[in-house]
C-alpha positions in Angstrom: 0.0 0.0 0.0 1.1 3.6 -0.6 1.6 6.8 1.3 -0.3 9.5 -0.5 -0.5 13.3 -0.2 -3.8 15.0 -1.4 -4.1 18.5 -2.8 -7.7 19.4 -3.3 -9.4 22.7 -2.5 -12.9 21.3 -1.9 -13.3 20.0 1.6 -16.0 17.5 0.7 -13.9 16.1 -2.2 -10.8 16.0 0.0 -12.6 14.1 2.7 -14.1 11.6 0.2 -10.6 11.0 -1.3 -9.2 10.3 2.2 -12.0 7.9 3.0 -11.6 6.0 -0.3 -7.9 5.6 0.1 -7.9 4.7 3.8 -10.7 2.2 3.3 -8.5 0.4 0.7 -5.4 0.2 2.9 -3.5 3.3 1.8 -2.1 5.9 4.3 -2.5 9.6 4.0 0.7 11.6 4.3 -1.3 14.8 4.5 -3.7 17.1 2.6 -4.1 20.7 1.7 -6.3 23.1 -0.2 -3.4 25.4 -1.1 -0.4 24.7 -3.4 2.0 26.7 -1.3 1.1 25.0 2.0 1.2 21.6 0.2 4.7 22.4 -1.1 6.0 23.1 2.4 4.6 19.8 3.7 5.6 17.6 0.7 9.2 18.7 1.1 9.5 17.2 4.5 7.9 13.8 4.0 8.5 10.4 2.4 5.6 10.2 -0.1 4.8 7.6 -2.8 2.5 9.8 -4.8 0.7 13.2 -4.9 -3.0 13.5 -6.0 -3.2 17.0 -7.3 -6.2 19.1 -8.3 -5.5 22.0 -10.7 -7.7 24.8 -9.4 -6.7 25.5 -5.8 -7.3 28.1 -3.2 -4.8 31.0 -3.2 -2.8 32.5 -6.0 -0.8 29.4 -7.0 -2.5 26.5 -8.8 -1.9 22.8 -9.2 0.3 23.3 -12.2 2.6 25.5 -10.3 2.9 22.8 -7.6 3.5 20.1 -10.2 6.4 22.1 -11.7 7.9 22.4 -8.2 7.5 18.7 -7.6 8.9 17.8 -11.0 12.0 20.1 -10.7 12.9 19.2 -7.1 11.7 15.7 -6.3 11.8 12.3 -7.8 8.2 11.3 -6.9 5.1 10.7 -9.2 1.9 12.8 -9.2 -1.5 12.4 -10.7 -3.8 15.3 -11.7 -7.4 15.5 -10.6 -9.4 17.7 -12.9 -12.9 18.5 -14.1 -11.5 20.3 -17.2 -10.8 18.3 -20.4 -10.3 21.1 -22.9 -7.2 21.1 -25.2 -5.6 24.1 -23.5 -5.8 22.5 -20.0 -4.6 19.2 -21.2 -1.6 20.8 -23.0 -0.7 22.5 -19.7 -0.9 19.2 -17.9 1.2 17.4 -20.4 3.9 20.0 -20.2 4.6 19.0 -16.6 4.9 15.3 -17.5 2.4 13.9 -15.0 2.3 10.3 -14.2 -1.5 10.2 -14.9 -4.7 12.2 -14.5 -8.2 11.5 -13.5 -11.3 13.3 -14.9 -13.9 14.2 -12.3 -16.1 12.6 -11.3 -14.4 9.3 -10.8 -15.2 6.2 -8.8 -13.1 4.2 -6.3 -11.9 1.4 -8.7 -10.8 4.0 -11.3 -8.9 6.0 -8.6 -7.2 3.0 -7.2 -6.2 1.6 -10.6 -4.8 5.0 -11.7 -2.7 5.3 -8.6 -1.4 1.7 -8.9 -0.5 2.1 -12.6 1.2 5.5 -12.0 3.4 4.2 -9.2 4.3 1.0 -10.9 5.1 2.7 -14.2 7.2 5.3 -12.4 9.2 2.6 -10.6 9.7 0.6 -13.8 10.9 3.8 -15.5 13.5 4.2 -12.8 14.7 0.6 -13.3 14.8 1.2 -17.1 16.8 4.4 -16.6 19.3 2.6 -14.4 19.7 -0.2 -17.0 20.3 2.4 -19.7 23.5 3.5 -18.0 26.3 1.6 -19.6 27.9 -1.1 -17.6 31.3 0.2 -16.6 33.2 -2.2 -14.4 35.7 -0.6 -12.0 38.4 -2.6 -10.3 39.5 -1.3 -6.9 42.6 -2.5 -5.1 42.0 -4.0 -1.7 44.3 -5.6 0.8 43.9 -9.1 -0.7 43.4 -8.3 -4.4 40.8 -6.4 -6.4 37.1 -5.8 -6.1 34.9 -5.1 -9.1 32.0 -2.7 -8.9 29.7 -1.2 -11.6 29.4 2.5 -12.2 25.6 2.1 -12.3 25.7 1.3 -8.6 27.5 4.5 -7.6 25.2 7.0 -5.8 27.7 9.8 -5.4 31.4 10.5 -5.6 33.4 12.6 -3.1 36.8 14.0 -3.7 39.4 13.8 -0.9 42.6 15.3 -2.2 44.2 12.9 -4.6 41.6 10.2 -3.8 37.9 9.9 -4.5 35.3 8.0 -2.5 32.8 6.0 -4.5 29.6 5.6 -2.4 27.1 2.8 -3.3 24.1 1.6 -1.3 26.1 -0.4 1.1 29.8 0.4 0.7 32.4 3.2 0.2 35.4 2.4 -2.0 38.5 4.6 -2.1 40.6 5.0 -5.2 43.4 7.2 -6.3 41.9 9.5 -8.9 40.2 12.8 -9.5 36.5 13.3 -10.3 37.2 14.8 -13.6 39.3 11.9 -14.7 37.0 9.3 -13.3 33.9 10.5 -15.2 34.8 9.2 -18.6 32.8 10.0 -21.7 30.6 6.8 -21.4 29.3 7.5 -17.9 29.7 11.3 -17.5 26.2 12.0 -18.9 24.6 10.1 -16.0 26.3 12.1 -13.3 26.4 15.8 -12.5 28.9 17.7 -10.4 27.2 19.6 -7.6 30.3 20.9 -5.7 34.0 21.0 -6.4 34.3 17.9 -4.2 31.1 16.1 -5.1 29.4 14.5 -8.2 26.1 12.6 -7.9 24.2 10.1 -10.0 21.4 12.1 -11.5 18.8 9.4 -11.1 19.7 8.9 -7.4 18.7 12.4 -6.5 15.7 12.4 -4.1 15.6 16.1 -3.2 17.1 19.4 -4.3 17.1 22.1 -1.6 18.6 25.6 -1.7 22.1 24.5 -0.7 22.0 20.7 -0.6 21.3 17.7 -2.8 19.8 14.6 -1.1 20.7 11.1 -2.0 18.4 8.9 0.1 19.3 10.1 3.7 22.6 11.8 2.8 22.7 15.5 2.3 25.4 16.7 -0.1 26.5 20.4 -0.5 25.2 22.2 -3.6 27.3 25.2 -4.6 26.0 28.2 -6.5 28.5 27.4 -9.3 26.7 24.2 -10.2 23.0 25.0 -9.5 22.0 25.8 -13.1 23.7 22.7 -14.4 22.1 20.5 -11.7 18.6 21.9 -12.4 19.0 21.3 -16.2 20.4 17.7 -15.7 17.6 16.7 -13.3 14.8 18.0 -15.6 16.1 16.5 -18.8 17.7 13.1 -17.9 
């Protein structure tokens, strides 16, 4: 089951959504009628999916929030809308949603749309990882060499004449520089975020003002690289 955040400005509709989801085993991460309030809450939670209405209370709409989510977080969202005109649909498509539901909708349609959106999103992440070319790296250890794959590296930290290669479970130290290590075949899948750090683009879970998050690790983001990071995260 999934942890879902709801952004819906009609209190009755919001309550109905919460009831539908909880009755079917999902948990509610939170809910809001306003895009700006929702944004503040979404940033601080571990959420599987956002259900997002377009027309919201306040001066910022659902499309504004969708753009914020898409540019800063690697999580899926599904639009809820009563508007199916070409102009509205074009605006929705421009934010690359993971699905949308036309109001009114019933419980089976809601649940199916959520499940498809999250499963497709996860499959997409697996496909992206597989698209990174296999690049075996042999690291000297006390009793020989260990082979790792560049696809498993989450981030790289420079430490003088050495670099640390951080994977899910290990840290490997090799004598090299970031610029030399990121060869042409793997460089497109990493982005430098600081003079001492480079990260796997698809491992980014959050971008804040001065940090990049890779799972539970916060990595400094310097002003020099902010534009490059934003561009890489949006287009890869």
